[in-house]
N, C-alpha and C positions, 0 to 999 in steps of 0.2 A: 504492499499499500505505498502512494507517495504522499510525502508530506508536505502542504503548503502552509505558510507565515502570511500574513495579511494585515501590512500598515494602512490603515485610515484615518483621514481628519474630521470626518464629516458624519452624514445620514447615515453612510453604510448602505448606499441599494445595490452598488456592484458590489460590495463583500457578502451583503446577502445572499443575490443573485450567485455568487460562484461558492457560496457555504452550501445553498440549495442542490446546487447543480452537482455536486461531491459525494452529498448524501442520497442524493437517489441514484451514484453512479458504478462505486465501489473500487473505483480504479487509484481514487486521490481522497483524502480527507484533509481539511482545514482544522490545522493543530490549535493554532492560537490567530488571536485578533489584536494586535496593539495598536493603539491611537495617542498621537500628542494633545489629545485634546480630552481633558476630564468629563464635558461637557457632552461630547459625541453622543449624537443619537445612535451610531452603532455599537457601543458599548450594550443599550437597550435589544438590539436587533440579535446581537450576539447572546444575552443572557435568555431569550424567546427562542434562539434556535439550540441552546446549551452548546455554546462554543465559549471555549475559556476565551477572556477578553481583557487586558488589563491598559491603563494611560501610564504615560511616562513622561517627563519633563526635560526641559531643553538640556540641562548638565549632564541626565541617564546617558540621553544619546549623542551631543557633542564633546562633553568633556572626560564623562568618568569614565566611558566604554562600558556602561553598565546594558546597556537595550543591546548592543553587540554581541557581547558573552552570553546573556539571555536568549538571546536567537539560536548562537554556536550550539546551545545544550539542545535547543528542539530539534535540530538538525534537520532542517527542511531541504528537499528538495527542490524547491521554487520559493520565494517570496514575490510578492504580488504586492504594487503600490496599485490602491485603489481609492483614489482621491487623495490623497496623503503628500501633504504641501512643502513638506519641509524638505531642503535637499539633503541628500545622503551622503553621508561625511565617506573620505574617499579612503579610509581604513573599510568601512564597511562593504564598499563595494569591492576592494580587493580581497576582504574575506570571503566573497560568495560572486567569484566571477563567471558571469552570464547564468547568473541564478537569480538575478532582480531584475522584474518586466515591470511596466509602468503601461498606463494607458491615458493618452493626450485628448482632447475634445477637438482635434484637428488635425488637417494634413501635413505634418512636419515635413519639411523644414518650416513651414510658415505656422504661425503665431505659437512660436514655442518660446522658453526662455524663463527669466526670472519674473513674476506676476503674472505669468499670463497662464490663466487656469479658468477653469467654471465660466462665467458670467463676461468676464474679462474677454477671453477667445469669444465666444458668441457675438457680445458688441462689435468686434474690432472685424468680424467677419463681415456684419452687416455694415457697417459703416464703411468700410471698403469696396459694399457693392459687389462680392464675391459670388458665382456664379455654383459653386460647390464648397463645398467642406466634408469633414468625415472625422475620422478618428487612426489614431496609430498607435499601436501596441510595439513597444520597442524594449531593446535591455536598457539597465541605466548603466551609465556611466560617472564619471567626476563629473558632469557639466549636465544642466539643465534640458534635458530633450533632446540630447544628443546622441544618445547611445542608437547602437544600430536596429533598424524598422525590421519587426517580425511581420507585420500585418498591417497594412491597411486598405479601409474599403469607405470610398466617399456617399456623400447624397447630394442633392439637389437645394439649393438655396434658391428661391425666389422672388424676386425683387419685392412683394408685398411681406417679406417673414422678418418678423422680427426678431429680436435676441431669444425670447423666449420661443418664438418657434423653431428657430434653431436647436436650441438647447434640449426641445421634444425630440426633436428627429436623430442629435447625437445620441441621446440617452437611449431609445431604440435602438440604436448599433449595436452601445457598448453590451445592453441585457443579450441582445442575438449572440453575439461574435466572440466576448470577454472570453468567457468560459469554454467554447470551443477552442480557441487559441491556447488556452492553458493546458487543458487537454491533451492536444498537439504534440507540445513544448515536454510535458514529460513524458508523453510516447516515444518522442521521437531522442530522448536522453536514456532511451532504456526503462 
């Protein structure tokens, strides 16, 4: 059974989708969800889904290596960033080479980098009158949104779409594709 660890910062809809997918699958399991936000509703979702979860602070992540050593003890086959907003430290990336993936709500390299997440991305897409956007699933490296791309899928942006309309389209793509891509990565890694 493959072991998945999820890092999240907010509501946890992607985390719940992944947890549920693998609870019904049998090939892998989410062994823990970690969050940098003690008020994140992902914690409530985990409690309801009976998945171990806890929150940590900036010091534990960046200065003390507590989160790194804890994650190493979990022995994950894959670490998923699902709406996790902090930059992953370099020593963490090196400890898990090609084992950390992120989902980004745009077609990278467009609309990537520091501060480009969630509604910020969707507003930029609409303001720049893009005709398409999409999601990118990529490996995590030392730089925001610059790791090797694993998967991209696009959707149309209509001239009358609001940022909320775009967000809805992106959310639908995430729900459909993220668990499948995770499974294919786990399968291809033996």
